[in-house]
N, C-alpha and C positions, 0 to 999 in steps of 0.2 A: 587463503587466497591469495598472499599474496609471496608474492615468487624471492624475496627477499626478509633477514631479518633483520628488522627496525633495533632502533634507539631501543621502544619506549615497546611494547608488545601491542599490537595491535586492538583494536575493540573486535570485541566480538560478537556477530549476528546472527543466531542461529533462527531456520529457517528455508523457504523453497521459494524462487521465484516469483511462482504463479500466488500465492497467498497473497493480499491485498493488501491489508496492513504491512509485511512486510517489506514490499515493493514498499509503501511509503518514506518506510525512517532506509533504506537503501538510497533512495531518491533523493530525503536530506545531505544524506551528507555524498554524493556526490555531487550534486548544488554544491555543498559546503566544501567538495576536493577534500576532504579528508579522508583514508584510508581505510581498510576496513577486513577483519577478513569472517568473511562467511561459511559459514556453517549447516554442511547443508543436512537438514533435521522434518524429515516426513509425519506430516500432522492424521495424529492419532496413529499409526504405527505403534508396534511393540518391540521394533527389532529395535540391531545397535543406535541407526538414525535416526529415531523413530521419538519423539514428541510424548507420548506413552511409557520406554523406556524408564526401569528406572535408576540410571545414574540423567537422563532430564527430569525425571520427577523430583531427584533433587536439591534439582537448582528452583525449579519451579511447580510445586504443587496439583495445578493449572494442569497442567501440563498445554501449555500454546504461543503460539509460535504469532512472533518475534516473542524470542525475549536476548538481550543483550549480558553480557561477562567483559566485567574490567580487569583481564589477564592480573594487573599488574598489583591491584587491592583485591579482588575475589568480590566487588561489587555486580547482584545480578537485579535486573528491572527488567517488568514483563509489560503489554499491554503499550500499540502501535503509538499510541499521543502520551501515555505517561515517559516514556522513554522518545520521545520527540519534543519535549518537554524541557528533564531536564537533557537530553543533550545541546539545546539552544541554552538552557543554566550554564551549564557547565563549562560551557566554547568560549560563550559570550554572542551571540549568533540574536542578537536586537532588531535584523532586520529581519527577520522573517517571524519574531518573537518579540514585538516591541517590548520595550520597557515603562513604556510610556503604562499608569494601572488601564486608564479607560481603554483603549490600543490595545492591547494584554488580556483585557478582559472579554471584547469579540472573538478574536479567537480565543478561548475558553470558551466562549457561549456556542460560537462553532460545533469545537473537536463534543463539548457535553451532549449538542444538539444531534448530533452524525449517527449515533450506536443505532438507536430505532427507530430511524428515520431512511439517512442518506446508504447506513451500511444495508438498506435492508436490498440493496440492487444485485449482493453476490446470492442474498438467502433466494427470491424471488426471479433470475435470472441465467445466472449461471451454475447454481449450484446443484440446482436439481439436473443440470444436461453433462456438467465436469463430475458430480459425486449423484451416482450411481446408488453406492450403498447407501447412501444417508435414506432414504426413499422421504423423500420429503413430501406430503402428502401437495394435494392442488388445492384441497380452499387454502392449506399452511403457503402458495407459492404467490395464491390469488391477491390474497392478504398483502404479500412482499410488495409484489408488483406492484397495490394502490396507493400501500402507504410510502412509494419510491415515489413516484405521479405526485402527490401529495408534496415528498418531499422539495421535489423539484421546479415545480409552480413558486414557493417560496422563495425559493436561489432565487429565479427567475425575475416574482415580484420587489423583494426584497432584498436578500441577498447584494445581489447582484443591478439594485437598481439607484445609476450613478456612479459607479465605480468597473475599474477592469479588473478585480477580484473580490472577492469573498467579501475582505471584513476594510477595504478599502482604498488605497492608490496602488497601493502594496502588495508584492508577493507575502502570503504567510505559508504557517505551517498547513492554516482549517483549505488552505488550495493544495498541500503533497496528497493531506487527508481527505479532500471531497475527489480528488478527480480518480485516485484509485479505485476508485469503486465507480463513479462515475463514465470515466474514461473509458476503462474497458466499454462495456457495451458497445462505441462508437462502430461504425461501418469500417472498417478500417480493423478493425482486433476481431471482438465476437459477432460481430453485429446482430445484435438481438433485441434493442430500441431503438422509437423512433420521436426523435430532440425537436422536429419538425415544430411540436408547439406553443416551445421554450427559447426564443431568439437569442436573448442571453447566456443563456448556457450554451447554445451553441457557440456563442461568440467569446468563451471564458474556456471551453474546449480548445478551440485553434489557439488558443492564444498561450496555454495550459501546455501546449503541444509544441512550442516556441523556448519554451524553459531549458536551457542547464540540466540535461540526465536524462530526460525524455525519454529521445529513444533507446541509449542504451538498457532505461530499468523497463521497457514495456517490449524489450528485446520476444520474451516469453509468448506476448500475444499475437505479434507478427506471427510469431512462427504457426502459434495457433489455428489463427484466420478464423474465420465465419464460422460459427458452432450454432445461428438460424436455421438451419433446416437438417444436420447430419451431427448430431453427438460426435465429439471425438475420440479414440480409441485412448485406452491407460497407458499407449505406447506413442502414441500423437502426444500425448499429454509428456510422456516421460520425454518426448527427444524435444520437446521447446523446451522442459526444464533444463535439459541439457545445453543445449544452444546458449541458453539468457547464459547461466553460470561460465559458459565458455567467453563469447563475448564481458559479459563481468571479471573478469579475467583479464583478459587481456585490459580491461581500462582499471582496472583499481594497481594489475604492475607498475600502467603505464608515471601512478601518484605516489608510489614509493621506493 
């Protein structure tokens, strides 16, 4: 999505702006002012730009997004948390992934906690409205909502007790990973969850909304708007992704 040919080929990020894990990786890159090439890749599709196309499966046999590729080395890596940790290790971004073993351990703790806890925000509250084709059973949706509520209680009473960010006084990868899941539920976005029982989580959400790159990364959600009453049409979702890609393209053009 860059407008000029850089001396060194840009990192490729395969995915779509609406994907929560994709947003986490893109947000980290924008926060660190590091340009990249966004390669539109539709999850679950077997089409030319799909994650189930043979060309993509040759890179990532699981067919998941995000996936990154380094054009100069051919190195490919999937899974958002692995990608973010790799980028921090490669570029020395120790401000968001600390060198101190104990501090880094807390970040890793959250990243491992995330998948069957906070990640259920999408399974229980967003995916059923966005991906009707998945036919997610009501019982599974309710179980995911319950899991999310328990996770938010843990964040409110433990992770955010006495510090502004999930793992301490400094912003970390844990916050990027958590916000793309939790923040999408806010009233100004999908509006599908009541955060009033969790005051520390609410304060953290407000803090994260001021982090550099937040607004650019969340254009797709701002464009889509409230889905609490009426599920969005496929056309609305496509248009939201297009608007997000346009915004991202302009942002990246200014960085290269």
